[in-house]
Phi, psi and omega in degrees: 000128182294150180296145182286137182287131181289139179293145179258127182279168179294324179296319179295319178297319180294321179295321178295321178294319178295323178295319178299317180294322178295324178293321179294323179286341182093006178288331182235135178294144180292148179288164177293140180296136180275144176284138180294133180261120181263120179283137178286134180294143180271090183283146174278153179252139180276186181298332180276356181093353179278152181286139177266126180076026180294146181292342178271355180288126180300324180295321179293318179298317180295321180293320179294316179296320179294321179293323179293324180294330184263015175288133180294143181238133179228170177285166176249139180285140180290151181300323181294330176292318179295319180294319182292316180294325177294320179292316181290334178295338178268350185250320188285121177286145179278143180291118178222133356284161180285138179277166178293332179294338180294337180274353182262128181285128177259115182281073181293333180296315179293323179295317180293317181297323179288322181290319182268354180058046177230157178211138176275152181229162171268147179294136179257146179288128179292158181294148180217164180235161181291336181275001178276144177280167180297321180296319179296319180295317182293319178296321178295319178294319180295322179294316179294319182293321179298319178294318179296320181296319179295318180294320181292319177299322179295318179293320180294319179294321178295319178295320180296318177295326178290325182277345182290143177294147182294139180293161180292125182267008180294138182292330180275103184291342182287339181286140177287159179297145183292315180234080182291148178223158176295134178294150180291128180271156177287167177257132181273146171205162185294132182241011180257120182297325182297326178288322177294328177297329176297319177297318180299315182296318183293316180291333179289320186266352183268140176262330175233135184240127173261119177258115183272133182235130174290119186291352176289329175204074190296321184296339175293331184264000174229068184289166178301330179297317179286322179298321178291321180296326183257022185297326183259017181247163177273112190239142172235126178272127183243116178273118181258169177057039180288340177291334177281318187288320183100157186296317185296312181293319181296318179293324177295319178291324177298315177296324180296316181288326176298325180284321182280323179235081185293340182270356182258147177267142182238130182231148178249140180219156167238147187237356185223154173224145183283136178284164175290141182294133178230167183292326183286347178282344177056041175081358180267149180288140176234142184234157176224153182294130180195137175238125179302154186296323181292323177290320179297315182295321180294321180292316180294320179296323179293318176296322180295318179297316179292325178294321179295322178293326180281337183287330181274143179292149178294169187295320182292333176283322179294329181280350180245106183300327181292316178293321182296327180291330181264355185285138178235139182297132179285350180231163176292133187284310188262117179227134178278091184289334177295323177291325178295320182291327184250018183295131177196170179109179184287335182283342181285134178086015179284133179275110179229176180086216180073233184290341182283342181286138181293131178265147176300146181288322182230168179291324180295321179296321180293320180293316180295321179296320181292327183280320190272329186247143174278158182301150181282335180222160173269122183258123179246121180263144178249119179239158177162164178282168181300149174066023179268345174108029180291309180296324179294321178294321178298314179298323179290321179292321181279345180075016179201165180276082179272334181238140181285118177251146182214156175287340180283123180298144176080029181290320178285123185255331185229143181294144185237136178255116184233137182270124175283306169224186178290345181257339187231133175234152182242136178247114182267117181268142175299152180289132178240137174276109184282147177292137181199157179272067179228149182287159180298326183297322178290325176295321178292317180299324181276357177081015180288324181258143175297133182297327182293344180257008180269129181256329183272068182296311181301322179295319179293320178294322177298317179296315180295321181289340174281349179248337181227148173280078188299319181296331177282324180296315182268000178055056184270155176252132183299135182300330182292336180286344180268355179279141179289139180293142181266125181286131180274107182258014180284151179264124183258133177279173180294135179089351179257139182234146177284160179291132180270123180270124180277106181284342180274354180291131181296143181286142176269129179262145169238168180298322179290329175297320179294316179296318180294316182295320181289319178297322179292322179293326180273347182074032182266122178229159179285150185286334186268311186256348181074018177273161181298130184275083181290334180293316178294322178297318178295321177300315181296318180294315182294325177296316180297323179287318183289324184275354178086009175292324167262108188283135179204161177191146176274158166267151181293161178301155179066019174283138181290132178301334179295326178291323177294321181294325180288334181275342181221167181279359178095146178076012181263343183067229180268004182287137174248101183299142178248146180283347179251120181259123178261125182285331182248123181256004180214152180257166180293326180295321179292323178296318179295322178295320178294320178297324179293319177291329183296325181289340182265359184282159175271180185292343180291340184270355184276128180263337182235128180270102186237020185289338182265009182263155178282137183275126176227169183255130181276115179239344181263179178244132181117185186292325184256012181292332182283352180279349178277147182244134180232144180287140181275128180280352173083355182270129180257125179279135180279137179283131179275138179282119183290340180275349184290000000 
């Protein structure tokens, strides 16, 4: 048992603060920097007495190394971009009331690609032969990927410069710009080759591919880069989270995809059902994986139709008897679809195969086997960007939690092969952020990027507030209304009048006003200076928007504004009001996770410069609660493992 920490008295804290101030003034030399002390993890011991999860365990080392290789990699925003967006978030007024056009998605990426005659692509795996070594194959892949990455960065940078507002052409540089706008942010996409290799493996072994699209903004999850990559594959588009979007919007998006991709099939699914309220839930909603029977039947029927089309030889083969005699079905012919429709139980979703499957001894044997025999199972691949609901759909289809699903995007790191029945297997691919000409703020709003890794919080809140009436959703009070009125003590001469303040004029909101009002309403202040913690407020808001706690959805492009007006009372933007209002939009576990990520961030993510402030402990509620000092009892609470 670790030794108990001695309590620190108020006098000792005061002496430490005085010492810090003396060091800053230069009266006392600074102490020598202390070396960081790394605490040894407290591993549990199993029945045999050996440590579970020990760092010396080869299996643990291999698992950690594999997880590190598959960590998603993105670009970092420059400091000048963060400073400019933070400043403009306090100046730019938000458009109020919101127009009906704000709820209609504008496919600016397609417009730009058509105007500039450019298109982004996904990296393709270079050709390889069986006589090539593993090192040769990997070096070839690295060379092709490096070239693709340079070309994609160049296209993204050109698009960002095109989308940026024109600089002020006034000769007097001291004057501020007349119509300032938020600078164009870059677009994020996956930069780790190991994650792209997962996509290559899944597409190689899959005969039918399900591409999952978040129905709140589906076209964002099926960009031209992915559509081009899957042009020669059998694809089914699956719209998820239709319970959030609503029937009218989902049907509009279905018609939009039927018109844009007439050869693709579109299916709608739901993956969750609300649990019965219990006392241990403490009033919060709880969900479990479940897919309604009509959605399950529609999905299975669509896969069955595509399988039937692939089972029959194409027309050019049927017209050539020689080709027809040598033709082999690319998929398994006989499949028990009734078993697929009613699959349930503990055996469903078992991960088998992989390294245990016998490999051909020679390259010639593998080629002959592929030509003469049809596949033993039908392989269905699941593709999609992070947080689109792939793992949730698998759990709903299997009727149990076979795959770990999380609110954090990118939880699945390695593709998983799971058997639906003895005839059908599903390959779940990790979520990849596809390259596209879309701003970073829209990616954050859709939940593609982890909120804990987002640094431009004010810019994202400004973008969201231009699409939703955030102050109305959270029932916020404008910060200016809480300021005490200033008495005018000036002496006015005859004929001079003071300025008349119009109290009936509606208040103008800015993104920083929303962050300040929400932090003040929650009583969140910084630990060092006692100022309102706008960064934490922005994190909570963005999480609620990305996770669907605040329901929203776009209408497809070219939707008539009159149709949007008939579906809502006006001024709501993309917000879908819910009859159930949740007072808490974040859990304690999510706050702790954010605090853990906060300690690992670089200086680009800091919105408030508080390094020169005295550290105090926030124990009160409100703006001045952090100025109070409380004695530490020295007891450290142990974090409970949520997975236990």
